[in-house]
FIMIVEX-125795 format. One record per residue: x, y, z of N, C-alpha, C in turn; residue in one letter; chain. Coordinates in Angstrom, 1 decimal. Example, Ala and Ser with C-alpha at 12.3 -4.5 7.8 and 13.67 -1.06 7.14 Angstrom:
<pts>
PT  n_east  n_north    n_up  ca_east  ca_north   ca_up  c_east  c_north    c_up  aa  ch
PT    13.2     -5.7     7.8     12.3      -4.5     7.8    13.2     -3.3     7.8   A   A
PT    12.8     -2.2     7.1     13.7      -1.1     7.1    12.9      0.0     7.9   S   A
</pts>
This chain:
<pts>
PT  n_east  n_north    n_up  ca_east  ca_north   ca_up  c_east  c_north    c_up  aa  ch
PT     0.9     -1.2     0.0      0.0       0.0     0.0     0.9      1.2     0.0   M   A
PT     0.6      2.2    -0.9      1.4       3.4    -1.0     1.0      4.4     0.0   E   A
PT     2.1      5.0     0.6      1.9       6.1     1.6     1.7      7.4     0.8   A   A
PT     0.4      7.7     0.3      0.2       8.8    -0.5    -1.2      9.4    -0.3   S   A
PT    -1.4     10.6    -0.7     -2.8      11.2    -0.7    -3.7     10.4    -1.5   F   A
PT    -3.3      9.8    -2.6     -4.2       9.0    -3.5    -4.7      7.8    -2.7   A   A
PT    -3.9      7.2    -1.8     -4.4       6.1    -1.0    -5.5      6.6     0.0   T   A
PT    -5.2      7.8     0.6     -6.2       8.4     1.6    -7.5      8.7     0.8   V   A
PT    -7.4      9.3    -0.3     -8.6       9.7    -1.1    -9.4      8.5    -1.5   K   A
PT    -8.7      7.4    -1.8     -9.4       6.2    -2.2   -10.1      5.6    -1.0   N   A
PT    -9.5      5.5     0.1    -10.1       5.0     1.3   -11.4      5.8     1.7   V   A
PT   -11.3      7.1     1.6    -12.4       8.0     1.9   -13.5      7.8     0.9   I   A
PT   -13.2      7.7    -0.4    -14.2       7.6    -1.4   -14.9      6.2    -1.3   A   A
PT   -14.2      5.2    -0.9    -14.9       3.9    -0.8   -15.5      3.6     0.5   L   A
PT   -15.1      4.3     1.6    -15.6       4.0     2.9   -16.3      5.1     3.7   N   A
PT   -16.1      6.3     3.4    -16.5       7.4     4.3   -17.6      8.3     3.6   C   A
PT   -17.5      8.5     2.4    -18.4       9.4     1.7   -19.6      8.6     1.1   F   A
PT   -20.8      9.1     1.4    -22.0       8.4     0.9   -22.6      7.6     1.9   G   A
PT   -23.7      7.1     1.7    -24.4       6.2     2.6   -24.8      6.9     3.9   G   A
PT   -24.9      8.2     3.9    -25.4       9.0     5.0   -24.2      9.2     6.0   G   A
PT   -23.0      9.1     5.6    -21.9       9.3     6.6   -21.4     10.7     6.4   C   A
PT   -20.2     10.8     5.8    -19.5      12.1     5.7   -20.0     12.9     4.5   H   A
PT   -21.2     12.5     3.9    -21.9      13.3     2.9   -23.2     13.8     3.4   S   A
PT   -23.6     13.3     4.6    -24.8      13.7     5.3   -24.8     15.1     5.7   D   A
PT   -25.8     15.9     5.4    -25.8      17.3     5.8   -25.7     17.5     7.3   G   A
PT   -26.0     16.6     8.1    -25.9      16.7     9.6   -24.5     16.4    10.1   G   A
PT   -23.7     15.9     9.3    -22.3      15.5     9.7   -21.5     16.8     9.7   N   A
PT   -20.8     17.1    10.8    -20.0      18.3    10.8   -18.8     18.3    10.0   P   A
PT   -18.4     17.1     9.5    -17.2      17.0     8.7   -17.5     16.3     7.4   F   A
PT   -17.6     17.1     6.4    -17.9      16.6     5.0   -16.5     16.1     4.4   Q   A
PT   -16.5     14.9     3.8    -15.3      14.4     3.2   -15.6     13.9     1.8   M   A
PT   -16.0     14.8     0.9    -16.2      14.4    -0.5   -14.8     14.3    -1.1   K   A
PT   -14.6     13.2    -1.9    -13.3      12.9    -2.5   -13.2     13.7    -3.7   A   A
PT   -13.1     15.1    -3.6    -12.9      16.0    -4.7   -11.8     16.9    -4.4   D   A
PT   -11.7     18.0    -5.1    -10.6      19.0    -5.0   -10.6     19.7    -3.6   D   A
PT   -11.7     19.6    -2.8    -11.7      20.2    -1.5   -11.2     19.3    -0.4   T   A
PT   -11.1     18.0    -0.7    -10.8      17.0     0.4    -9.4     17.3     1.1   L   A
PT    -8.4     17.6     0.3     -7.1      17.8     1.0    -7.2     19.0     2.0   Y   A
PT    -7.8     20.1     1.6     -7.9      21.2     2.5    -8.7     20.9     3.7   G   A
PT    -9.8     20.1     3.5    -10.6      19.7     4.7    -9.8     18.8     5.6   S   A
PT    -9.1     17.9     5.1     -8.3      17.0     6.0    -7.3     17.7     6.8   L   A
PT    -6.6     18.7     6.2     -5.5      19.3     6.8    -5.8     20.5     7.7   T   A
PT    -7.1     20.9     7.7     -7.5      22.1     8.5    -8.6     21.7     9.5   T   A
PT    -9.3     20.6     9.4    -10.4      20.3    10.3    -9.9     19.7    11.6   H   A
PT   -10.5     20.1    12.7    -10.2      19.5    14.0   -11.5     19.0    14.5   T   A
PT   -11.5     17.7    14.9    -12.7      17.0    15.3   -13.1     17.4    16.8   T   A
PT   -14.3     17.3    17.1    -14.7      17.6    18.5   -14.2     16.7    19.5   A   A
PT   -14.0     15.4    19.2    -13.6      14.4    20.2   -12.1     13.9    20.0   N   A
PT   -11.6     13.9    18.8    -10.3      13.2    18.6    -9.2     14.1    18.1   C   A
PT    -9.4     15.4    18.1     -8.3      16.4    17.7    -8.2     16.6    16.2   G   A
PT    -7.1     17.1    15.8     -6.9      17.4    14.3    -7.0     16.1    13.5   P   A
PT    -7.7     16.2    12.3     -7.8      15.1    11.4    -6.4     14.7    11.0   V   A
PT    -5.5     15.6    10.7     -4.1      15.4    10.3    -3.2     16.1    11.3   I   A
PT    -2.4     15.4    12.0     -1.5      16.0    12.9    -0.1     15.6    12.4   N   A
PT     0.5     16.5    11.7      1.8      16.3    11.1     3.0     16.1    12.1   K   A
PT     2.8     16.7    13.3      3.9      16.6    14.3     3.8     15.3    15.1   T   A
PT     2.6     14.7    15.1      2.4      13.4    15.7     1.4     12.6    15.0   S   A
PT     1.8     12.0    13.9      0.9      11.3    13.0     0.0     10.3    13.7   P   A
PT     0.5      9.5    14.7     -0.4       8.6    15.4    -1.5      9.3    16.1   A   A
PT    -1.4     10.5    16.4     -2.4      11.3    17.1    -3.4     12.0    16.2   D   A
PT    -3.2     11.7    14.9     -4.2      12.2    13.9    -5.5     11.6    14.1   S   A
PT    -6.6     12.3    14.1     -7.9      11.7    14.3    -8.2     10.7    13.2   A   A
PT    -7.7     10.9    12.0     -8.0      10.0    10.9    -7.4      8.6    11.3   L   A
PT    -6.2      8.6    11.8     -5.5       7.3    12.2    -6.3      6.7    13.4   V   A
PT    -6.5      7.6    14.4     -7.2       7.1    15.6    -8.5      6.4    15.4   K   A
PT    -9.4      7.0    14.5    -10.7       6.4    14.3   -10.7      5.2    13.4   V   A
PT    -9.6      5.1    12.7     -9.5       3.8    11.9    -9.0      2.7    12.7   L   A
PT    -8.2      3.0    13.7     -7.7       1.9    14.6    -8.7      1.6    15.7   K   A
PT    -9.5      2.5    16.2    -10.4       2.2    17.3   -11.1      3.5    17.7   G   A
PT   -12.0      3.3    18.7    -12.7       4.4    19.3   -11.7      5.5    19.8   D   A
PT   -12.1      6.7    19.8    -11.2       7.8    20.3   -12.1      8.8    21.1   C   A
PT   -11.5      9.5    21.9    -12.2      10.5    22.7   -12.2     10.2    24.2   G   A
PT   -12.9     11.0    24.9    -12.9      10.8    26.4   -14.3     10.2    26.8   T   A
PT   -14.3      9.1    27.5    -15.5       8.5    28.0   -16.1      9.4    29.1   P   A
PT   -17.4      9.4    29.4    -18.4       8.5    28.7   -19.1      9.2    27.5   P   A
PT   -19.0     10.5    27.4    -19.8      11.2    26.5   -19.1     11.9    25.3   D   A
PT   -17.8     11.7    25.2    -17.0      12.4    24.2   -16.3     11.3    23.4   K   A
PT   -17.0     10.3    22.9    -16.4       9.2    22.2   -16.8      9.3    20.7   I   A
PT   -15.9      9.1    19.8    -16.2       8.9    18.4   -15.8      7.4    18.2   T   A
PT   -16.8      6.7    17.7    -16.6       5.2    17.5   -15.7      5.0    16.3   P   A
PT   -15.1      3.7    16.3    -14.3       3.3    15.2   -15.0      3.4    13.9   R   A
PT   -14.3      3.8    12.9    -14.8       4.0    11.5   -14.3      2.8    10.7   M   A
PT   -15.1      2.5     9.6    -16.4       3.0     9.2   -17.5      2.7    10.2   P   A
PT   -18.3      3.7    10.4    -19.3       3.7    11.5   -20.3      2.6    11.2   L   A
PT   -20.6      1.9    12.3    -21.6       0.9    12.3   -21.2     -0.4    11.6   G   A
PT   -20.0     -0.5    11.1    -19.6      -1.7    10.4   -18.2     -2.2    11.0   T   A
PT   -17.5     -1.4    11.7    -16.2      -1.8    12.3   -16.2     -1.4    13.8   C   A
PT   -15.8     -2.3    14.6    -15.9      -2.1    16.0   -14.5     -2.3    16.7   F   A
PT   -14.3     -1.6    17.8    -13.1      -1.8    18.6   -12.8     -3.2    18.8   D   A
PT   -11.5     -3.6    18.6    -11.1      -5.0    18.8   -11.3     -5.9    17.6   G   A
PT   -12.0     -5.5    16.6    -12.2      -6.3    15.4   -10.9     -6.4    14.6   D   A
PT   -10.4     -7.6    14.5     -9.2      -7.9    13.8    -9.4     -8.9    12.6   T   A
PT   -10.6     -9.3    12.4    -10.9     -10.2    11.3   -10.6     -9.6    10.0   D   A
PT    -9.7    -10.3     9.2     -9.3      -9.7     7.9   -10.4     -9.6     6.9   P   A
PT   -11.5    -10.3     7.1    -12.7     -10.2     6.3   -13.7     -9.1     6.7   E   A
PT   -13.4     -8.4     7.8    -14.3      -7.4     8.3   -14.3     -6.2     7.4   S   A
PT   -15.3     -5.3     7.5    -15.2      -4.1     6.7   -14.3     -3.0     7.3   P   A
PT   -13.6     -3.3     8.3    -12.6      -2.4     8.9   -11.5     -2.1     7.9   C   A
PT   -10.9     -0.9     7.9     -9.8      -0.6     7.1    -8.6     -1.4     7.6   I   A
PT    -7.9     -2.1     6.8     -6.9      -3.1     7.2    -5.7     -2.4     7.7   Q   A
PT    -5.0     -3.0     8.7     -3.8      -2.4     9.3    -2.7     -1.9     8.3   P   A
PT    -2.5     -2.6     7.2     -1.5      -2.1     6.2    -1.9     -0.8     5.6   A   A
PT    -3.2     -0.6     5.4     -3.7       0.6     4.8    -3.6      1.7     5.9   T   A
PT    -4.0      1.4     7.1     -3.8       2.4     8.2    -2.4      2.9     8.3   I   A
PT    -1.5      1.9     8.2      0.0       2.2     8.3     0.4      3.1     7.2   A   A
PT    -0.1      2.8     6.0      0.2       3.7     4.8    -0.3      5.1     5.0   A   A
PT    -1.5      5.3     5.6     -2.0       6.6     5.9    -1.2      7.3     6.9   I   A
PT    -0.8      6.6     8.0      0.0       7.2     9.0     1.4      7.6     8.4   Q   A
PT     2.0      6.7     7.5      3.3       7.0     6.9     3.1      8.3     6.0   A   A
PT     2.0      8.4     5.3      1.8       9.6     4.5     1.8     10.8     5.3   W   A
PT     1.1     10.8     6.5      1.1      11.9     7.4     2.5     12.2     7.9   I   A
PT     3.3     11.2     8.2      4.7      11.3     8.7     5.6     12.0     7.7   A   A
PT     5.2     11.8     6.4      6.0      12.4     5.3     5.6     13.9     5.1   K   A
PT     4.7     14.4     6.0      4.3      15.8     5.9     2.9     15.9     5.2   G   A
PT     2.3     14.8     4.9      0.9      14.8     4.2     1.0     15.6     2.9   A   A
PT     1.9     15.2     2.0      1.9      16.0     0.8     0.7     15.7    -0.1   P   A
PT     0.2     16.7    -0.8     -0.9      16.6    -1.6    -0.7     15.7    -2.9   Q   A
PT     0.5     15.8    -3.3      0.9      15.0    -4.5     1.6     13.7    -4.2   Q   A
</pts>
């Protein structure tokens, strides 16, 4: 898996946008896989998990945290593991709809490289 924005964009297009998730008007963080996506990822700070992209500490990026497991402060400031409703904390089944560890590692490596747009 390539550590690139193209990988991130593909994961978002296939797993996050549509189906009432990050395309839903009620969701505070829209993630349409278009020309606005990079700016959204690099400037948005989530309510529970911090900045979506944290270049100084890639593992603390909300994007990485929510793909690996629930994040936030219990009991009322929790953002569940994504993709919402299909992936749950502790799920390690390679057949599950969870984003696979190699893909998450590539996303984290992309952030560690400074999250370049190209």
